N, CA, C and O of each residue as an XYZ file, in Angstrom:
892
protein
N     132.814    147.676     79.380
C     131.404    147.531     78.990
C     131.041    146.090     78.658
O     129.973    145.602     79.026
N     131.957    145.414     77.952
C     131.686    144.032     77.558
C     131.542    143.131     78.785
O     130.709    142.225     78.808
N     132.364    143.392     79.802
C     132.282    142.599     81.038
C     130.928    142.791     81.705
O     130.324    141.835     82.189
N     130.453    144.039     81.726
C     129.145    144.329     82.329
C     128.035    143.616     81.553
O     127.112    143.056     82.144
N     128.139    143.647     80.198
C     127.136    142.973     79.365
C     127.132    141.463     79.636
O     126.073    140.837     79.700
N     128.314    140.897     79.793
C     128.425    139.460     80.067
C     127.817    139.101     81.431
O     127.171    138.065     81.588
N     128.043    139.984     82.408
C     127.477    139.767     83.743
C     125.956    139.816     83.691
O     125.279    138.986     84.298
N     125.424    140.793     82.965
C     123.967    140.915     82.827
C     123.394    139.691     82.126
O     122.350    139.170     82.519
N     124.084    139.242     81.091
C     123.632    138.054     80.356
C     123.656    136.819     81.257
O     122.729    136.009     81.257
N     124.736    136.699     82.022
C     124.861    135.551     82.934
C     123.732    135.546     83.962
O     123.164    134.497     84.266
N     123.415    136.721     84.492
C     122.344    136.827     85.487
C     121.001    136.416     84.883
O     120.198    135.751     85.538
N     120.764    136.812     83.644
C     119.517    136.439     82.975
C     119.416    134.926     82.827
O     118.373    134.334     83.105
N     120.512    134.306     82.384
C     120.536    132.848     82.248
C     120.318    132.169     83.596
O     119.589    131.182     83.702
N     120.963    132.716     84.620
C     120.844    132.145     85.959
C     119.402    132.222     86.460
O     118.897    131.275     87.063
N     118.742    133.358     86.209
C     117.348    133.511     86.625
C     116.460    132.495     85.912
O     115.569    131.904     86.523
N     116.707    132.296     84.617
C     115.925    131.315     83.839
C     116.127    129.910     84.389
O     115.174    129.145     84.532
N     117.376    129.579     84.697
C     117.676    128.244     85.229
C     117.011    128.033     86.581
O     116.403    126.991     86.825
N     117.128    129.027     87.461
C     116.506    128.929     88.791
C     114.996    128.784     88.670
O     114.381    127.991     89.384
N     114.403    129.550     87.765
C     112.955    129.474     87.544
C     112.562    128.083     87.048
O     111.580    127.509     87.519
N     113.325    127.543     86.099
C     113.039    126.210     85.552
C     113.149    125.142     86.636
O     112.303    124.252     86.722
N     114.187    125.228     87.461
C     114.377    124.255     88.550
C     113.223    124.331     89.545
O     112.706    123.300     89.975
N     112.820    125.535     89.911
C     111.729    125.713     90.862
C     110.412    125.162     90.306
O     109.679    124.472     91.015
N     110.116    125.462     89.059
C     108.884    124.964     88.436
C     108.897    123.438     88.367
O     107.887    122.795     88.655
N     110.035    122.859     87.988
C     110.152    121.398     87.903
C     109.976    120.751     89.269
O     109.258    119.761     89.414
N     110.632    121.318     90.256
C     110.534    120.834     91.635
C     109.079    120.868     92.114
O     108.589    119.898     92.692
N     108.404    121.971     91.873
C     107.013    122.118     92.309
C     106.100    121.144     91.571
O     105.256    120.491     92.185
N     106.272    121.048     90.258
C     105.444    120.154     89.449
C     105.594    118.709     89.893
O     104.598    118.001     90.045
N     106.827    118.264     90.103
C     107.069    116.869     90.482
C     106.439    116.555     91.833
O     105.840    115.494     92.007
N     106.569    117.462     92.781
C     105.971    117.229     94.094
C     104.452    117.143     94.006
O     103.843    116.272     94.626
N     103.843    118.033     93.247
C     102.392    117.994     93.069
C     101.978    116.693     92.376
O     101.002    116.052     92.765
N     102.728    116.321     91.355
C     102.412    115.107     90.583
C     102.490    113.846     91.442
O     101.573    113.025     91.432
N     103.582    113.699     92.181
C     103.759    112.510     93.030
C     102.663    112.439     94.093
O     102.097    111.372     94.333
N     102.367    113.558     94.721
C     101.312    113.590     95.739
C      99.952    113.217     95.148
O      99.191    112.460     95.751
N      99.656    113.752     93.968
C      98.366    113.488     93.328
C      98.239    112.024     92.913
O      97.179    111.416     93.064
N      99.328    111.466     92.389
C      99.307    110.070     91.948
C      99.075    109.095     93.099
O      98.527    108.011     92.900
N      99.490    109.480     94.296
C      99.447    108.576     95.445
C      98.255    108.788     96.361
O      97.847    107.865     97.066
N      97.693    109.981     96.363
C      96.724    110.393     97.376
C      95.575    109.419     97.554
O      95.225    109.089     98.687
N      94.977    108.947     96.465
C      93.781    108.108     96.570
C      94.076    106.698     97.072
O      93.152    105.928     97.334
N      95.359    106.355     97.208
C      95.735    105.022     97.671
C      96.218    105.019     99.120
O      96.667    103.987     99.619
N      96.131    106.149     99.792
C      96.647    106.281    101.158
C      95.490    106.364    102.152
O      94.534    107.114    101.953
N      95.598    105.576    103.229
C      94.540    105.484    104.233
C      95.090    105.841    105.605
O      96.282    105.695    105.877
N      94.195    106.310    106.456
C      94.607    106.682    107.812
C      94.154    105.662    108.853
O      94.645    105.676    109.982
N      93.218    104.771    108.486
C      92.685    103.793    109.433
C      92.882    102.376    108.921
O      92.678    102.094    107.740
N      93.274    101.503    109.810
C      93.545    100.119    109.450
C      92.304     99.438    108.895
O      92.401     98.674    107.935
N      91.141     99.700    109.480
C      89.938     99.008    109.033
C      89.427     99.486    107.673
O      88.497     98.895    107.124
N      90.027    100.556    107.119
C      89.588    101.067    105.824
C      90.478    100.615    104.670
O      90.030    100.583    103.524
N      91.714    100.269    104.954
C      92.650     99.917    103.892
C      92.279     98.560    103.288
O      91.884     97.659    104.027
N      92.395     98.387    101.962
C      92.061     97.104    101.340
C      92.975     95.977    101.818
O      94.122     96.225    102.189
N      92.480     94.757    101.811
C      93.292     93.597    102.178
C      94.349     93.352    101.102
O      94.067     93.446     99.907
N      95.557     93.040    101.537
C      96.653     92.706    100.639
C      97.422     91.526    101.239
O      97.301     91.231    102.428
N      98.197     90.871    100.416
C      98.954     89.723    100.922
C     100.110     90.165    101.823
O     100.433     89.498    102.806
N     100.721     91.288    101.477
C     101.972     91.695    102.132
C     101.888     93.096    102.718
O     101.272     93.994    102.144
N     102.518     93.262    103.872
C     102.789     94.595    104.412
C     104.277     94.870    104.233
O     105.117     94.116    104.724
N     104.597     95.947    103.533
C     105.993     96.369    103.402
C     106.254     97.414    104.476
O     105.692     98.509    104.442
N     107.109     97.067    105.427
C     107.420     97.981    106.530
C     108.799     98.571    106.267
O     109.796     97.851    106.219
N     108.842     99.878    106.099
C     110.096    100.550    105.771
C     110.918    100.801    107.027
O     110.394    101.246    108.049
N     112.191    100.515    106.941
C     113.074    100.618    108.094
C     113.354    102.046    108.504
O     113.112    102.989    107.750
N     113.860    102.187    109.695
C     114.271    103.484    110.249
C     115.288    103.201    111.354
O     115.643    102.051    111.611
N     115.735    104.240    111.982
C     116.816    104.136    112.961
C     116.500    103.176    114.103
O     115.393    103.165    114.642
N     117.506    102.366    114.459
C     117.432    101.552    115.678
C     118.631    101.903    116.551
O     119.663    102.354    116.052
N     118.491    101.696    117.841
C     119.569    102.029    118.779
C     120.655    100.960    118.748
O     120.510     99.928    118.093
N     121.732    101.220    119.458
C     122.830    100.252    119.527
C     122.385     98.938    120.153
O     122.955     97.884    119.873
N     121.372     99.004    120.994
C     120.855     97.790    121.629
C     119.747     97.126    120.816
O     119.193     96.109    121.231
N     119.424     97.703    119.655
C     118.429     97.097    118.782
C     117.007     97.564    119.001
O     116.079     97.015    118.408
N     116.821     98.560    119.835
C     115.470     99.076    120.064
C     115.059    100.010    118.926
O     115.856    100.846    118.500
N     113.827     99.879    118.427
C     113.388    100.741    117.329
C     113.171    102.180    117.792
O     112.757    102.427    118.924
N     113.456    103.115    116.900
C     113.148    104.515    117.171
C     111.640    104.708    117.202
O     110.884    103.792    116.875
N     111.204    105.893    117.592
C     109.762    106.153    117.670
C     109.094    106.004    116.309
O     107.991    105.466    116.207
N     109.764    106.481    115.265
C     109.227    106.320    113.914
C     109.013    104.845    113.597
O     107.943    104.444    113.138
N     110.036    104.052    113.845
C     109.991    102.641    113.488
C     109.017    101.864    114.356
O     108.303    100.995    113.855
N     108.975    102.160    115.637
C     108.040    101.483    116.533
C     106.595    101.682    116.064
O     105.801    100.741    116.061
N     106.264    102.912    115.669
C     104.908    103.175    115.183
C     104.605    102.383    113.919
O     103.498    101.870    113.751
N     105.586    102.283    113.033
C     105.387    101.499    111.812
C     105.141    100.027    112.140
O     104.255     99.396    111.565
N     105.913     99.500    113.047
C     105.780     98.093    113.414
C     104.464     97.821    114.137
O     103.837     96.783    113.924
N     104.050     98.745    114.985
C     102.779     98.571    115.696
C     101.594     98.565    114.732
O     100.668     97.768    114.880
N     101.632     99.457    113.750
C     100.553     99.495    112.761
C     100.579     98.235    111.899
O      99.527     97.678    111.583
N     101.765     97.785    111.520
C     101.877     96.563    110.725
C     101.339     95.359    111.495
O     100.646     94.516    110.927
N     101.657     95.279    112.786
C     101.145     94.181    113.617
C      99.623     94.234    113.701
O      98.958     93.198    113.715
N      99.084     95.437    113.756
C      97.625     95.584    113.796
C      96.994     95.118    112.484
O      95.936     94.489    112.494
N      97.630     95.420    111.368
C      97.141     94.936    110.077
C      97.057     93.410    110.065
O      96.080     92.834    109.585
N      98.078     92.778    110.590
C      98.155     91.309    110.626
C      97.065     90.732    111.524
O      96.389     89.772    111.156
N      96.904     91.319    112.692
C      95.934     90.804    113.657
C      94.493     91.032    113.209
O      93.583     90.318    113.628
N      94.296     92.043    112.346
C      92.969     92.286    111.788
C      92.782     91.594    110.437
O      91.814     91.854    109.722
N      93.720     90.712    110.099
C      93.655     89.894    108.879
C      93.632     90.740    107.604
O      93.037     90.348    106.600
N      94.282     91.898    107.654
C      94.423     92.723    106.462
C      95.592     92.266    105.593
O      95.600     92.485    104.382
N      96.578     91.628    106.226
C      97.746     91.109    105.494
C      98.101     89.729    106.042
O      97.681     89.347    107.134
N      98.898     88.985    105.245
C      99.334     87.649    105.666
C     100.840     87.583    105.910
O     101.300     86.795    106.736
N     101.596     88.394    105.208
C     103.051     88.357    105.313
C     103.626     89.754    105.519
O     103.036     90.757    105.118
N     104.788     89.790    106.153
C     105.526     91.030    106.358
C     106.798     90.998    105.513
O     107.500     89.988    105.469
N     107.083     92.102    104.851
C     108.397     92.303    104.249
C     109.036     93.477    104.982
O     108.652     94.630    104.781
N     110.007     93.175    105.826
C     110.690     94.192    106.623
C     111.944     94.609    105.867
O     112.864     93.812    105.686
N     111.973     95.848    105.434
C     113.062     96.303    104.578
C     113.834     97.424    105.251
O     113.253     98.418    105.687
N     115.148     97.254    105.332
C     115.949     98.275    105.988
C     117.421     98.104    105.732
O     117.830     97.326    104.870
N     118.208     98.826    106.477
C     119.660     98.860    106.321
C     120.315     97.796    107.202
O     120.246     97.846    108.430
N     120.953     96.831    106.533
C     121.788     95.860    107.236
C     123.081     95.694    106.445
O     123.548     94.585    106.186
N     123.639     96.850    106.072
C     124.844     96.834    105.260
C     126.117     96.639    106.062
O     127.191     96.442    105.493
N     126.000     96.694    107.408
C     127.160     96.495    108.281
C     126.796     95.520    109.387
O     125.638     95.453    109.801
N     127.754     94.778    109.860
C     127.506     93.823    110.946
C     127.114     94.543    112.233
O     126.402     93.995    113.075
N     127.586     95.764    112.368
C     127.348     96.516    113.609
C     126.030     97.288    113.601
O     125.670     97.911    114.601
N     125.312     97.251    112.482
C     124.039     97.975    112.408
C     123.022     97.134    111.646
O     123.250     96.756    110.497
N     121.904     96.848    112.293
C     120.950     95.891    111.730
C     119.517     96.317    112.032
O     119.000     96.066    113.120
N     118.889     96.961    111.063
C     117.503     97.383    111.249
C     116.535     96.217    111.137
O     115.586     96.115    111.914
N     116.775     95.329    110.163
C     115.747     94.325    109.843
C     115.562     93.263    110.929
O     114.432     92.878    111.226
N     116.652     92.790    111.521
C     116.498     91.809    112.591
C     115.913     92.438    113.851
O     115.197     91.778    114.604
N     116.217     93.707    114.080
C     115.585     94.414    115.195
C     114.080     94.510    114.981
O     113.298     94.345    115.918
N     113.681     94.778    113.742
C     112.264     94.837    113.403
C     111.603     93.473    113.587
O     110.504     93.365    114.132
N     112.291     92.443    113.126
C     111.758     91.082    113.264
C     111.583     90.713    114.734
O     110.543     90.178    115.117
N     112.575     90.990    115.547
C     112.502     90.656    116.973
C     111.350     91.389    117.658
O     110.671     90.835    118.523
N     111.145     92.629    117.260
C     110.047     93.393    117.851
C     108.701     92.757    117.501
O     107.842     92.611    118.370
N     108.513     92.383    116.248
C     107.242     91.770    115.833
C     107.019     90.422    116.519
O     105.898     90.094    116.906
N     108.068     89.664    116.662
C     107.938     88.369    117.353
C     107.508     88.593    118.801
O     106.701     87.837    119.342
N     108.052     89.634    119.422
C     107.660     89.948    120.809
C     106.203     90.374    120.896
O     105.597     90.326    121.967
N     105.638     90.796    119.752
C     104.230     91.196    119.697
C     103.328     90.041    119.279
O     102.139     90.236    119.028
N     103.891     88.845    119.204
C     103.091     87.659    118.925
C     102.947     87.296    117.465
O     102.074     86.502    117.113
N     103.787     87.861    116.597
C     103.715     87.556    115.168
C     104.478     86.265    114.879
O     105.560     86.047    115.423
N     103.915     85.408    114.023
C     104.554     84.153    113.655
C     105.807     84.400    112.814
O     105.769     85.148    111.837
N     106.905     83.773    113.196
C     108.178     83.964    112.497
C     108.080     83.615    111.021
O     108.681     84.289    110.185
N     107.329     82.567    110.689
C     107.254     82.118    109.298
C     106.568     83.130    108.381
O     106.632     83.005    107.158
N     105.921     84.116    108.962
C     105.248     85.134    108.156
C     106.079     86.405    107.996
O     105.613     87.388    107.420
N     107.310     86.382    108.506
C     108.171     87.566    108.474
C     109.335     87.347    107.507
O     110.147     86.443    107.703
N     109.413     88.170    106.468
C     110.510     88.146    105.506
C     111.382     89.381    105.709
O     110.889     90.451    106.066
N     112.681     89.220    105.476
C     113.634     90.309    105.693
C     114.315     90.710    104.388
O     114.804     89.862    103.642
N     114.340     92.003    104.126
C     115.114     92.551    103.022
C     116.279     93.325    103.620
O     116.119     94.451    104.091
N     117.453     92.705    103.594
C     118.641     93.281    104.230
C     119.250     94.426    103.415
O     120.110     95.151    103.916
N     118.814     94.591    102.174
C     119.415     95.597    101.292
C     118.419     96.683    100.904
O     118.498     97.245     99.811
N     117.487     96.974    101.798
C     116.545     98.069    101.557
C     117.161     99.381    102.015
O     116.703     99.991    102.981
N     118.204     99.808    101.313
C     118.985    100.967    101.751
C     118.253    102.289    101.546
O     118.581    103.290    102.184
N     117.274    102.294    100.668
C     116.427    103.474    100.487
C     115.071    103.007     99.971
O     114.884    101.831     99.661
N     114.136    103.936     99.882
C     112.767    103.578     99.519
C     112.697    103.002     98.106
O     111.964    102.045     97.859
N     113.449    103.578     97.194
C     113.438    103.094     95.817
C     113.939    101.646     95.749
O     113.309    100.796     95.121
N     115.062    101.377     96.391
C     115.613    100.018     96.394
C     114.625     99.026     96.996
O     114.471     97.911     96.498
N     113.964     99.437     98.060
C     112.979     98.568     98.718
C     111.892     98.144     97.760
O     111.553     96.962     97.699
N     111.333     99.084     97.005
C     110.211     98.769     96.134
C     110.626     97.936     94.929
O     109.903     97.028     94.520
N     111.789     98.244     94.361
C     112.280     97.436     93.242
C     112.553     96.008     93.702
O     112.178     95.053     93.023
N     113.199     95.863     94.842
C     113.513     94.528     95.357
C     112.243     93.787     95.779
O     112.159     92.570     95.620
N     111.262     94.504     96.312
C     109.997     93.867     96.682
C     109.377     93.180     95.474
O     108.860     92.068     95.577
N     109.434     93.846     94.337
C     108.854     93.303     93.113
C     109.734     92.232     92.486
O     109.251     91.153     92.141
N     111.026     92.526     92.335
C     111.904     91.652     91.556
C     112.493     90.500     92.352
O     112.711     89.421     91.800
N     112.755     90.705     93.633
C     113.345     89.638     94.455
C     112.263     88.859     95.202
O     112.261     87.628     95.193
N     111.345     89.581     95.847
C     110.344     88.917     96.689
C     109.014     88.675     95.966
O     108.088     88.100     96.538
N     108.927     89.114     94.719
C     107.755     88.877     93.869
C     106.450     89.336     94.526
O     105.436     88.640     94.489
N     106.504     90.501     95.114
C     105.312     91.088     95.734
C     104.442     91.717     94.648
O     104.909     92.556     93.878
N     103.178     91.307     94.591
C     102.243     91.842     93.595
C     101.317     92.903     94.191
O     100.963     93.870     93.516
N     100.928     92.723     95.444
C     100.067     93.713     96.097
C     100.534     93.876     97.540
O     100.963     92.919     98.185
N     100.441     95.099     98.026
C     101.020     95.365     99.349
C     100.426     96.611     99.986
O      99.940     97.519     99.312
N     100.485     96.617    101.306
C     100.197     97.814    102.085
C     101.533     98.326    102.613
O     102.240     97.610    103.323
N     101.874     99.550    102.270
C     103.130    100.143    102.715
C     102.887    100.864    104.030
O     101.945    101.646    104.160
N     103.747    100.590    105.003
C     103.571    101.147    106.344
C     104.710    102.106    106.661
O     105.864    101.699    106.790
N     104.368    103.387    106.785
C     105.345    104.400    107.171
C     104.589    105.671    107.568
O     103.358    105.690    107.602
N     105.345    106.730    107.868
C     104.708    107.974    108.295
C     104.076    108.711    107.108
O     104.424    108.470    105.952
N     103.143    109.611    107.421
C     102.364    110.292    106.388
C     103.237    111.067    105.408
O     102.982    111.040    104.204
N     104.264    111.758    105.904
C     105.092    112.569    105.010
C     105.853    111.718    104.003
O     106.240    112.207    102.942
N     106.066    110.458    104.327
C     106.876    109.544    103.521
C     106.041    108.734    102.532
O     106.561    108.268    101.519
N     104.761    108.567    102.818
C     103.918    107.657    102.037
C     103.745    108.021    100.561
O     103.835    107.128     99.718
N     103.499    109.294    100.202
C     103.287    109.574     98.779
C     104.425    109.077     97.888
O     104.183    108.486     96.836
N     105.651    109.317     98.308
C     106.803    108.854     97.510
C     106.868    107.340     97.467
O     107.096    106.756     96.407
N     106.670    106.698     98.611
C     106.755    105.239     98.670
C     105.687    104.583     97.798
O     105.977    103.647     97.054
N     104.463    105.072     97.890
C     103.369    104.506     97.088
C     103.600    104.776     95.606
O     103.355    103.905     94.771
N     104.068    105.973     95.275
C     104.341    106.323     93.875
C     105.376    105.376     93.272
O     105.184    104.862     92.170
N     106.466    105.150     93.989
C     107.513    104.262     93.471
C     106.971    102.848     93.311
O     107.164    102.221     92.270
N     106.295    102.345     94.334
C     105.792    100.976     94.296
C     104.849    100.751     93.123
O     104.979     99.762     92.402
N     103.914    101.650     92.929
C     102.950    101.502     91.837
C     103.625    101.667     90.479
O     103.226    101.034     89.502
N     104.650    102.521     90.420
C     105.406    102.688     89.170
C     106.176    101.422     88.817
O     106.474    101.174     87.649
N     106.494    100.625     89.827
C     107.245     99.388     89.617
C     106.345     98.150     89.527
O     106.836     97.023     89.587
N     105.048     98.355     89.386
C     104.150     97.238     89.124
C     103.539     96.585     90.343
O     102.958     95.505     90.234
N     103.655     97.208     91.497
C     103.025     96.677     92.709
C     101.701     97.395     92.924
O     101.648     98.625     92.908
N     100.633     96.633     93.125
C      99.333     97.225     93.452
C      99.394     97.639     94.921
O      98.999     96.887     95.812
N      99.893     98.840     95.149
C     100.259     99.260     96.503
C      99.289    100.277     97.086
O      98.749    101.137     96.391
N      99.093    100.142     98.391
C      98.319    101.103     99.177
C      99.202    101.537    100.347
O     100.186    100.874    100.671
N      98.846    102.638    100.966
C      99.623    103.119    102.101
C      98.759    103.288    103.326
O      97.598    103.685    103.233
N      99.333    102.984    104.479
C      98.651    103.221    105.754
C      99.521    104.158    106.585
O     100.713    103.915    106.772
N      98.918    105.216    107.075
C      99.650    106.214    107.857
C      99.983    105.654    109.238
O      99.103    105.173    109.952
N     101.262    105.721    109.604
C     101.717    105.131    110.865
C     102.042    106.183    111.926
O     102.791    105.908    112.863
N     101.485    107.379    111.783
C     101.744    108.440    112.764
C     100.909    108.189    114.023
O      99.689    108.347    114.000
N     101.552    107.805    115.102
C     100.828    107.521    116.338
C     101.250    108.427    117.482
O     100.781    108.270    118.610
N     102.130    109.369    117.197
C     102.585    110.298    118.221
C     103.169    111.533    117.549
O     103.262    111.596    116.323
N     103.557    112.500    118.345
C     104.202    113.700    117.815
C     105.676    113.394    117.550
O     106.325    112.699    118.331
N     106.195    113.921    116.442
C     107.594    113.705    116.093
C     108.340    115.036    116.054
O     107.786    116.075    115.695
N     109.612    114.968    116.434
C     110.459    116.146    116.339
C     110.980    116.302    114.906
O     111.009    115.338    114.141
N     111.387    117.518    114.554
C     112.067    117.805    113.277
C     111.218    117.490    112.055
O     111.768    117.182    110.998
N     109.887    117.558    112.166
C     109.034    117.238    111.030
C     109.215    118.220    109.876
O     109.159    117.821    108.713
N     109.429    119.487    110.181
C     109.617    120.477    109.122
C     110.847    120.126    108.290
O     110.808    120.147    107.060
N     111.933    119.806    108.979
C     113.163    119.421    108.270
C     112.949    118.161    107.455
O     113.413    118.074    106.319
N     112.252    117.184    108.019
C     112.001    115.922    107.315
C     111.121    116.129    106.087
O     111.340    115.507    105.048
N     110.134    117.000    106.210
C     109.251    117.265    105.068
C     110.003    117.984    103.944
O     109.756    117.725    102.766
N     110.907    118.872    104.303
C     111.722    119.542    103.293
C     112.616    118.542    102.572
O     112.732    118.568    101.346
N     113.234    117.679    103.331
C     114.091    116.662    102.722
C     113.276    115.717    101.854
O     113.730    115.275    100.798
N     112.068    115.414    102.310
C     111.195    114.514    101.552
C     110.785    115.130    100.224
O     110.673    114.421     99.224
N     110.559    116.442    100.199
C     110.186    117.090     98.945
C     111.294    116.974     97.911
O     111.015    116.838     96.719
N     112.546    117.026     98.349
C     113.675    116.822     97.442
C     113.791    115.359     97.037
O     114.155    115.052     95.902
N     113.482    114.455     97.966
C     113.544    113.026     97.683
C     112.517    112.625     96.627
O     112.744    111.683     95.868
N     111.398    113.330     96.575
C     110.386    113.038     95.548
C     110.931    113.325     94.153
O     110.652    112.588     93.208
N     111.705    114.392     94.031
C     112.321    114.716     92.743
C     113.294    113.615     92.348
O     113.318    113.180     91.196
N     114.087    113.172     93.297
C     115.047    112.084     93.049
C     114.309    110.806     92.651
O     114.718    110.122     91.713
N     113.228    110.481     93.355
C     112.465    109.264     93.049
C     111.848    109.341     91.656
O     111.832    108.351     90.925
N     111.344    110.510     91.294
C     110.758    110.708     89.962
C     111.792    110.403     88.888
O     111.499    109.721     87.906
N     113.000    110.913     89.083
C     114.075    110.680     88.116
C     114.467    109.201     88.077
O     114.686    108.643     87.002
N     114.555    108.569     89.250
C     114.938    107.153     89.309
C     113.921    106.272     88.592
O     114.287    105.326     87.895
N     112.645    106.593     88.769
C     111.599    105.835     88.079
C     111.731    106.013     86.573
O     111.626    105.045     85.821
N     111.958    107.234     86.134
C     112.011    107.525     84.700
C     113.194    106.854     84.017
O     113.079    106.423     82.870
N     114.322    106.759     84.700
C     115.499    106.119     84.086
C     115.570    104.624     84.421
O     116.489    103.925     83.994
N     114.587    104.149     85.189
C     114.542    102.730     85.585
C     115.838    102.308     86.272
O     116.450    101.304     85.908
N     116.234    103.069     87.241
C     117.475    102.799     87.973
C     117.433    101.430     88.648
O     116.391    101.009     89.151
N     118.549    100.754     88.654
C     118.662     99.456     89.322
C     119.213     99.653     90.730
O     120.103    100.479     90.930
N     118.700     98.908     91.707
C     119.238     99.022     93.070
C     120.650     98.469     93.154
O     121.110     97.782     92.242
N     121.325     98.764     94.229
C     122.715     98.327     94.410
C     122.814     96.814     94.401
O     123.761     96.256     93.847
N     121.835     96.138     95.016
C     121.823     94.679     95.066
C     120.464     94.152     94.632
O     119.433     94.756     94.930
N     120.465     93.020     93.924
C     119.230     92.277     93.658
C     119.384     90.896     94.277
O     119.046     90.711     95.446
N     119.886     89.918     93.521
C     120.118     88.599     94.115
C     119.045     87.597     93.735
O     118.177     87.872     92.906
N     119.121     86.436     94.355
C     118.192     85.346     94.057
C     116.783     85.684     94.515
O     116.586     86.438     95.467
N     115.814     85.117     93.825
C     114.421     85.351     94.174
C     114.050     84.618     95.465
O     114.442     83.471     95.681
N     113.292     85.299     96.310
C     112.764     84.715     97.543
C     111.273     85.064     97.580
O     110.893     86.061     98.195
N     110.426     84.261     96.935
C     109.005     84.608     96.829
C     108.354     84.817     98.197
O     108.555     84.027     99.120
N     107.580     85.882     98.311
C     106.927     86.222     99.571
C     105.919     85.155     99.983
O     105.518     85.090    101.145
N     105.517     84.338     99.051
C     104.573     83.256     99.349
C     105.283     81.975     99.780
O     104.632     80.974    100.079
N     106.614     82.004     99.813
C     107.375     80.795    100.117
C     107.902     80.734    101.535
O     107.198     81.062    102.490
N     109.166     80.304    101.664
C     109.789     80.035    102.964
C     110.529     81.289    103.441
O     111.494     81.722    102.811
N     110.082     81.857    104.535
C     110.671     83.109    105.018
C     112.112     82.932    105.500
O     112.893     83.882    105.462
N     112.470     81.738    105.949
C     113.818     81.526    106.483
C     114.892     81.744    105.430
O     116.050     81.984    105.771
N     114.528     81.664    104.161
C     115.489     81.915    103.085
C     115.957     83.367    103.078
O     116.989     83.690    102.490
N     115.204     84.229    103.726
C     115.575     85.656    103.761
C     116.377     86.019    105.008
O     116.760     87.174    105.189
N     116.631     85.023    105.873
C     117.339     85.319    107.124
C     118.845     85.170    106.926
O     119.303     84.467    106.025
N     119.610     85.854    107.797
C     121.064     85.737    107.714
C     121.580     84.724    108.738
O     122.785     84.488    108.820
């Protein structure tokens, strides 16, 4: 009998825990979306002018070609520049290995689109969205920015940036149909919970380093 009572008690505790986790998960997602919604734009001509465009990295091929996600982000960022919405680019991505380099691939693509090299800054240690925003503020001294990424990703990115003291806006970079969006949106909903916690504990990124002001010499950010 005692074993049965213990099992019933355990199940009750488990139900309470599951309920608490679900409520917390739902609340955080609603909160992050609400905090960011009014700062996200779908058209380049509507977004406020800012000094910097923060372009978040994504997969590149072995030959350095950007994936469809990344190409759309870069195309929208180039359009912002050509319409005089921004003056500088901060390209943030994964360059943690010599054999894989998102940021230089991004830079090469923008140069091929006619962007001036001196206006392109590289963040080689933007291993995730949180690290990118902290480093944008603390290393590159970005005060205001337009964040360029896909719609499902923007609420979290804008939330983190604004929580870290950047007057940030988002521009939706969806220019085509993408595969696996349902899976990506599910993963993103979990990432919002992680970002909420990281903001609250003021987590430090893996790397910081010397300051490279976005208003200064871009070559200091090159490898």
